[in-house]
C-alpha positions in Angstrom: 17.5 -38.5 -167.9 19.2 -36.1 -169.6 21.9 -33.2 -168.5 19.2 -30.7 -168.8 16.8 -32.9 -166.7 20.1 -33.4 -164.1 20.4 -29.9 -163.6 16.8 -29.4 -163.2 15.8 -32.0 -160.8 19.4 -32.7 -158.8 21.5 -30.1 -156.6 24.0 -28.5 -159.3 27.1 -29.7 -156.8 25.9 -33.3 -158.1 26.0 -32.9 -161.6 29.9 -32.9 -162.2 30.3 -35.9 -159.9 27.6 -37.8 -162.1 29.0 -36.6 -164.9 32.5 -37.9 -164.5 31.4 -41.3 -163.4 30.3 -43.7 -166.0 28.6 -45.8 -163.9 26.8 -43.2 -162.2 26.1 -41.1 -165.4 24.7 -44.6 -167.0 22.3 -45.3 -164.1 20.9 -41.8 -164.1 20.6 -41.0 -167.6 18.5 -44.2 -167.5 16.1 -43.2 -165.3 12.9 -42.1 -166.9 10.4 -42.3 -163.9 8.6 -39.2 -162.3 11.6 -37.1 -162.6 9.6 -34.3 -160.1 8.6 -37.1 -157.6 11.8 -39.2 -157.7 15.0 -37.6 -159.0 17.0 -40.3 -157.8 16.4 -43.7 -158.9 14.7 -45.7 -156.7 17.0 -48.9 -157.4 20.0 -46.7 -157.4 21.5 -48.7 -154.5 20.8 -52.0 -156.3 22.5 -50.5 -159.4 25.8 -50.4 -157.1 25.4 -53.5 -154.9 28.5 -56.1 -155.3 31.1 -53.5 -153.7 30.3 -50.7 -156.0 28.6 -48.5 -153.4 32.0 -46.5 -153.1 30.7 -44.6 -156.6 28.5 -42.6 -153.9 31.5 -41.2 -152.1 31.8 -38.0 -154.1 28.0 -37.0 -154.0 27.4 -38.1 -149.9 31.0 -36.9 -148.8 29.5 -33.3 -150.0 27.7 -33.7 -146.7 30.5 -34.1 -144.5 30.1 -36.9 -141.6 26.6 -37.4 -141.6 26.8 -38.2 -145.7 29.6 -40.3 -145.0 27.9 -42.0 -142.4 25.1 -43.1 -144.5 27.6 -44.5 -147.0 29.2 -46.5 -144.3 26.0 -48.3 -143.3 25.3 -48.7 -147.1 28.6 -50.5 -147.5 27.9 -52.8 -144.2 24.5 -53.6 -146.0 26.2 -54.7 -148.8 28.8 -56.3 -147.5 26.3 -58.3 -145.2 24.0 -59.6 -148.0 26.9 -60.4 -150.6 25.9 -64.2 -150.3 22.5 -63.3 -150.9 22.9 -61.2 -153.9 23.0 -63.3 -156.8 20.2 -65.6 -157.8 19.8 -68.4 -160.6 17.2 -67.4 -163.3 14.8 -69.8 -164.9 17.3 -69.8 -168.2 20.1 -70.7 -166.1 22.1 -67.3 -166.3 22.8 -65.4 -163.1 21.3 -62.3 -161.8 21.0 -60.0 -158.8 18.6 -60.8 -156.1 15.6 -57.8 -156.8 16.1 -56.4 -152.6 19.1 -56.9 -150.3 18.7 -59.6 -147.8 21.6 -61.2 -145.3 21.1 -65.0 -144.5 21.6 -66.0 -140.7 23.6 -68.5 -139.2 22.7 -69.1 -135.5 24.6 -72.6 -135.2 27.8 -70.9 -132.8 27.0 -69.8 -129.2 28.9 -66.4 -130.3 26.4 -66.0 -133.0 23.3 -66.7 -131.0 24.9 -64.4 -128.2 25.2 -61.3 -130.7 21.5 -61.6 -131.7 20.3 -61.5 -128.2 22.6 -58.5 -127.5 21.3 -56.8 -130.7 17.8 -57.4 -129.5 18.0 -56.1 -126.3 19.7 -53.2 -127.3 16.9 -52.4 -129.9 14.3 -52.9 -126.9 15.8 -50.4 -124.7 16.3 -47.9 -127.1 12.3 -48.2 -127.7 11.4 -48.2 -124.3 13.8 -45.0 -124.4 11.6 -43.1 -127.2 8.2 -44.1 -125.4 9.4 -43.2 -122.1 11.7 -40.0 -122.5 10.2 -38.4 -125.7 6.7 -39.8 -126.0 6.2 -40.1 -122.2 4.6 -42.6 -122.1 4.7 -46.8 -121.2 6.2 -48.8 -123.7 4.0 -51.7 -125.6 6.4 -54.1 -124.9 8.2 -55.4 -121.8 11.6 -54.4 -120.9 12.7 -58.2 -120.4 10.3 -60.4 -122.7 10.3 -63.8 -123.4 12.6 -64.4 -127.0 11.7 -67.1 -129.1 14.0 -67.9 -132.4 12.2 -69.4 -135.3 13.4 -70.4 -139.1 12.8 -72.6 -141.8 8.8 -73.3 -142.7 8.1 -72.3 -138.8 9.3 -69.2 -139.3 7.5 -68.2 -142.9 4.4 -69.6 -141.2 4.7 -67.1 -138.1 5.3 -64.2 -140.3 2.0 -65.2 -142.3 -0.1 -65.3 -139.4 1.1 -61.8 -137.9 0.3 -60.4 -141.8 -3.2 -62.2 -141.7 -3.9 -61.1 -138.2 -3.2 -57.7 -139.4 -4.8 -58.1 -142.6 -7.8 -58.7 -140.6 -7.5 -55.7 -137.8 -5.9 -57.8 -135.3 -2.9 -55.7 -134.2 0.4 -56.6 -132.2 2.5 -54.3 -130.4 4.6 -54.7 -133.5 1.7 -52.7 -135.6 1.9 -50.2 -132.5 5.8 -49.8 -132.8 6.1 -49.5 -136.6 3.3 -46.7 -136.9 4.5 -44.6 -133.6 8.1 -44.7 -134.5 7.6 -44.4 -138.1 5.2 -40.9 -137.3 8.1 -40.0 -135.0 10.7 -40.1 -137.4 8.6 -38.5 -140.3 8.1 -35.5 -137.9 11.7 -35.2 -137.4 13.8 -32.5 -139.6 16.9 -32.8 -141.7 19.9 -30.6 -140.8 19.6 -27.5 -143.4 23.0 -28.6 -144.8 21.9 -32.2 -145.4 18.2 -31.5 -146.7 19.2 -32.6 -150.5 19.7 -35.8 -149.1 16.1 -36.4 -148.6 16.0 -37.3 -152.7 17.5 -41.1 -151.6 14.4 -41.5 -149.4 13.0 -43.8 -152.4 16.3 -45.7 -153.0 16.8 -46.0 -149.0 13.7 -47.8 -148.6 13.6 -50.0 -152.0 16.8 -51.7 -150.6 15.0 -53.9 -148.6 11.4 -52.4 -148.6 12.1 -51.6 -145.1 11.6 -48.1 -143.5 13.4 -48.7 -140.3 16.5 -49.8 -142.2 16.1 -46.8 -144.5 15.7 -44.6 -140.6 18.9 -46.5 -139.4 21.1 -44.9 -142.5 19.3 -41.4 -141.9 19.7 -41.2 -138.7 22.9 -38.7 -138.7 21.2 -36.7 -141.2 18.4 -35.4 -138.4 18.4 -32.5 -136.1 18.2 -32.6 -133.6 19.3 -36.2 -132.3 17.6 -36.6 -129.0 19.3 -40.0 -128.3 21.6 -42.3 -129.8 20.4 -43.9 -133.1 17.4 -45.8 -132.0 17.6 -48.4 -134.6 20.9 -49.3 -134.4 19.8 -52.6 -132.7 17.5 -53.4 -135.7 20.2 -52.5 -138.0 22.4 -55.4 -136.2 19.8 -57.8 -136.6 18.9 -57.1 -140.1 22.8 -58.0 -141.0 22.4 -61.0 -139.0 19.3 -62.1 -141.1 16.9 -61.9 -138.6 13.2 -60.1 -138.6 11.9 -59.1 -135.3 8.2 -59.4 -134.3 6.5 -58.3 -131.3 3.6 -60.5 -131.2 2.6 -59.7 -127.3 3.9 -57.4 -124.6 5.8 -60.0 -123.1 6.9 -61.7 -126.1 9.8 -61.3 -129.0 10.2 -63.6 -131.9 13.0 -63.4 -134.4 12.6 -65.4 -137.7 15.9 -66.5 -139.0 15.8 -66.0 -142.9 
């Protein structure tokens, strides 16, 4: 991307911070994808992992507290996944993992208690969205049975859920993903923060996870009818836990 292309596809207020930062300029100048579709490099966050996300502060601070709140979330993601950031390549060299993910450790009772708190927080938020905003029953119980799976057992469970989806055997997880996703996509960004929609693909590519990106963008939308409903989901992600709702009365946490 040339400086002329930067000015064409990016907000003018971003140009100086990008030009003045050799790290950002290197990332943006090497971006040669369809700039009209993705002016922000889709793997921008990966390029800044390992404690370098502060390079985004001059840009995100242009949008006041909402932008800084997004930066705060990005830094927490980076910190939570620092132990899984590096991978050994086939040639023996060390590189960075393609996507962010955290490693779970539920050996301590306190960690298990924190996971249960986050699950309940997320379930409560989902019920609030369904009953107060959608005005319909939630597809899951308010107090379901919670099971934690790890290792091969967890991987096999996720594969089974995937195969069920492929063969049109749907679970409450699928309803939640579609309903909540459509609801979020219909929301509007604050007028002063509309430029930050340019980060959409970069936020999604953090972990190929729309709900994680929804959490990061919640402070940018208006109006905010409730507190961030993705907070519990975010807390589970930081603990290295995926969540599935295979049945109305069941929740399964898969430990990474």
